Backbone bond lengths (Angstrom), bond angles and torsions (degrees), N, CA, C in turn:
res aa  C-N    CA-C-N  psi(-1)  N-CA   C-N-CA  omega(-1)  CA-C   N-CA-C  phi
1 I - - - 1.458 - - 1.521 109.70 -
2 Y 1.338 113.16 135.14 1.488 121.27 178.89 1.522 108.09 -120.39
3 I 1.256 116.09 143.69 1.525 119.41 173.07 1.535 108.36 -95.68
4 V 1.354 112.00 133.83 1.422 118.20 169.36 1.551 106.68 -127.20
5 S 1.340 112.40 118.88 1.476 111.35 -167.60 1.509 109.86 -146.67
6 D 1.288 116.65 153.68 1.483 123.00 174.66 1.532 115.19 -92.98
7 H 1.270 116.08 11.05 1.482 119.36 -179.05 1.546 110.12 -60.05
8 I 1.347 113.42 145.54 1.508 117.76 178.40 1.517 106.51 -74.98
9 K 1.309 114.10 155.47 1.463 125.51 178.85 1.505 116.78 -41.90
10 T 1.345 111.41 -48.24 1.456 117.74 -174.51 1.558 114.96 -69.18
11 K 1.375 116.23 -13.52 1.415 117.43 179.96 1.583 112.60 -95.19
12 I 1.266 115.23 -13.73 1.520 119.10 -177.82 1.480 111.06 -60.60
13 P 1.337 121.69 -46.28 1.508 118.63 177.37 1.495 112.60 -59.97
14 L 1.373 115.44 -38.86 1.512 121.64 176.11 1.478 113.11 -53.12
15 L 1.423 115.93 -43.82 1.378 119.64 -175.81 1.623 110.05 -69.88
16 H 1.330 113.48 -36.09 1.472 118.02 178.10 1.509 110.23 -65.59
17 Y 1.376 116.57 -41.54 1.423 123.71 177.66 1.528 110.70 -61.59
18 A 1.297 118.82 -46.67 1.479 124.39 -176.23 1.496 114.74 -69.29
19 H 1.317 114.37 -28.65 1.464 118.30 -173.07 1.628 109.30 -136.04
20 P 1.372 113.30 62.27 1.442 113.01 -177.42 1.479 117.43 -61.79
21 D 1.357 116.63 -42.27 1.490 121.46 179.40 1.558 112.94 -59.25
22 I 1.307 118.11 -38.29 1.444 120.63 -178.92 1.496 106.41 -68.89
23 F 1.302 120.29 -46.81 1.529 118.91 -176.51 1.486 112.80 -73.33
24 E 1.319 117.56 -26.61 1.489 121.99 -179.81 1.563 109.90 -78.51
25 H 1.395 118.43 -40.08 1.377 120.60 -165.87 1.522 112.03 -108.29
26 L 1.229 120.17 -30.66 1.513 124.83 -173.08 1.526 115.99 -104.68
27 I 1.276 115.68 -37.22 1.481 118.70 -173.01 1.548 111.65 -88.22
28 K 1.379 114.24 123.37 1.366 119.28 176.14 1.460 118.45 -93.60
29 G 1.380 117.11 -15.42 1.395 121.02 178.76 1.568 109.36 -171.06
30 E 1.266 114.07 162.72 1.463 123.23 -172.49 1.531 110.95 -133.96
31 Y 1.304 116.09 129.67 1.432 123.45 175.58 1.487 108.57 -123.15
32 W 1.308 119.18 104.86 1.469 124.52 -178.45 1.531 108.29 -102.26
33 S 1.290 115.32 132.81 1.499 117.73 177.08 1.541 113.58 -53.40
34 C 1.332 114.40 -35.33 1.547 114.95 -178.21 1.543 107.64 -62.51
35 D 1.340 118.17 -29.59 1.446 117.56 176.39 1.425 115.91 -83.91
36 L 1.335 119.23 -27.66 1.456 125.27 -178.08 1.510 110.39 -82.13
37 G 1.378 116.91 -19.14 1.494 117.64 176.39 1.525 112.16 89.12
38 C 1.360 118.63 2.62 1.490 123.43 176.85 1.419 109.56 -155.58
39 V 1.383 118.37 160.66 1.450 124.12 179.53 1.515 111.75 -108.96
40 K 1.330 114.85 162.27 1.438 120.38 -172.51 1.537 114.40 -48.55
41 G 1.316 116.84 -30.26 1.474 120.56 -179.11 1.567 112.95 -76.50
42 D 1.285 118.13 -14.94 1.437 120.18 179.52 1.536 114.36 -76.46
43 L 1.272 114.95 144.47 1.508 120.15 178.91 1.536 112.73 -54.23
44 A 1.316 114.78 -34.34 1.496 121.39 -172.17 1.480 110.01 -84.37
45 F 1.321 121.04 -9.10 1.480 123.57 -169.67 1.585 110.45 -59.93
46 F 1.352 115.14 -57.76 1.466 113.78 -172.91 1.533 113.88 -72.51
47 P 1.292 120.75 -35.71 1.421 121.44 170.17 1.497 111.79 -53.42
48 T 1.358 114.56 -49.24 1.516 120.68 -179.92 1.541 110.81 -57.68
49 L 1.349 114.89 -49.19 1.457 121.82 -176.31 1.539 108.89 -61.54
50 L 1.327 116.03 -45.69 1.522 118.88 -178.33 1.483 110.65 -62.49
51 S 1.386 115.47 -36.45 1.506 117.90 -179.65 1.545 109.54 -69.25
52 K 1.257 120.97 -23.25 1.506 123.61 -178.67 1.502 114.79 -86.29
53 T 1.388 114.71 -21.07 1.498 114.58 -177.22 1.468 110.27 -100.97
54 C 1.284 116.85 163.26 1.456 122.69 174.79 1.459 112.36 -109.06
55 I 1.372 113.15 16.95 1.450 118.77 -177.41 1.576 107.32 -91.54
56 P 1.335 119.04 130.53 1.485 117.15 174.51 1.511 110.24 -66.28
57 V 1.308 113.22 141.16 1.501 122.79 -175.20 1.588 108.80 -53.45
58 E 1.387 119.17 -32.07 1.394 121.13 179.20 1.539 114.00 -66.25
59 Q 1.288 116.46 -15.03 1.439 122.30 -179.07 1.487 115.64 -102.02
60 I 1.300 116.86 6.07 1.450 124.23 -172.66 1.626 107.26 -102.36
61 V 1.324 114.15 132.44 1.431 120.89 170.67 1.542 104.20 -121.08
62 F 1.300 117.77 123.63 1.443 121.95 -177.12 1.531 106.31 -109.39
63 V 1.274 116.57 126.87 1.478 125.57 -179.01 1.581 108.14 -115.42
64 D 1.315 116.12 127.58 1.447 117.40 -179.53 1.520 103.41 -153.91
65 D 1.330 113.98 156.75 1.480 121.93 174.95 1.505 114.70 -100.18
66 I 1.274 115.14 10.73 1.494 119.77 -179.24 1.573 106.03 -119.12
67 K 1.247 116.34 117.50 1.453 124.06 -172.75 1.572 110.85 -59.51
68 S 1.332 116.96 -40.95 1.474 119.37 -179.75 1.442 111.35 -65.15
69 N 1.403 121.01 -31.16 1.483 122.37 177.67 1.554 107.09 -69.89
70 I 1.318 117.11 -39.30 1.459 119.50 179.24 1.516 108.42 -64.51
71 E 1.270 120.00 -44.60 1.482 122.31 177.52 1.508 112.08 -59.31
72 S 1.326 117.18 -41.85 1.479 119.45 177.15 1.539 112.86 -65.09
73 A 1.266 119.24 -40.55 1.460 121.63 175.43 1.476 115.84 -64.29
74 E 1.357 114.42 -38.14 1.498 118.84 177.57 1.559 109.58 -64.72
75 K 1.356 118.56 -33.76 1.486 118.75 179.67 1.511 111.69 -60.25
76 Y 1.314 118.54 -18.34 1.436 122.92 -178.24 1.564 110.39 -105.02
77 G 1.243 112.22 10.26 1.510 116.86 177.94 1.491 116.64 80.76
78 I 1.298 111.91 17.23 1.587 118.48 179.66 1.483 107.09 -88.07
79 Y 1.367 114.74 125.61 1.510 116.28 173.51 1.488 105.44 -69.65
80 S 1.358 113.85 137.53 1.475 121.01 -170.77 1.540 109.01 -136.52
81 I 1.372 111.12 146.29 1.453 116.89 176.25 1.604 107.13 -126.11
82 L 1.256 117.51 128.58 1.456 121.36 172.70 1.493 109.50 -79.45
83 F 1.317 115.74 114.59 1.459 123.39 -178.84 1.493 111.58 -72.30
84 K 1.293 118.22 125.04 1.483 126.21 175.09 1.506 111.76 -114.49
85 N 1.352 114.14 -47.83 1.479 119.82 175.71 1.478 108.86 -161.85
86 A 1.321 120.03 171.14 1.489 122.91 -169.73 1.466 108.38 -69.48
87 K 1.364 122.40 -36.81 1.428 122.66 -178.91 1.549 113.28 -64.89
88 Q 1.325 113.88 -40.14 1.462 121.31 -179.82 1.540 108.25 -65.33
89 L 1.335 115.32 -48.38 1.463 120.46 178.82 1.479 112.75 -56.88
90 K 1.334 117.83 -51.21 1.423 122.39 178.97 1.564 111.05 -56.78
91 S 1.281 116.35 -44.54 1.478 118.62 178.30 1.505 115.37 -64.16
92 E 1.349 114.81 -36.34 1.475 117.15 178.98 1.622 110.49 -74.74
93 L 1.293 112.06 -31.51 1.478 115.46 179.04 1.550 108.08 -68.82
94 I 1.342 116.16 -45.35 1.519 119.69 174.10 1.488 114.00 -53.66
95 D 1.328 113.42 -44.70 1.474 121.31 179.93 1.645 112.63 -56.07
96 I 1.306 114.08 -32.00 1.430 116.98 179.68 1.480 113.29 -98.51
97 G 1.342 115.81 9.32 1.545 119.12 174.02 1.468 118.83 105.48
98 F 1.312 117.11 2.69 1.529 114.81 177.85 1.513 107.70 -72.57
99 R 1.300 113.36 149.60 1.495 116.47 177.30 1.611 106.33 -121.20
100 F 1.293 114.21 139.61 1.406 120.99 179.66 1.517 109.82 -113.35
101 S 1.328 122.66 141.26 1.366 123.94 -177.45 1.545 111.22 -101.25
């Protein structure tokens, strides 16, 4: 699991502090818009993100609660899920083969 977020740089340490177990055990990498130089709504965001990762686009699942971000990701061949609630997200992830322990 990788994080792709538009949080500002000063909030990143707060997220790590608030959720240490998630960042220590689940998150393999982080891509922050403040480091990429563009936000998810920018035309350059997904090409920039894809150029920074070594993950094939076919293996990426993008989850976001903003429909326009989902539509932008899909334009680059990224499978995307519009987040509505945790139950819906878990169900859709299971539908595409994710396993939860």
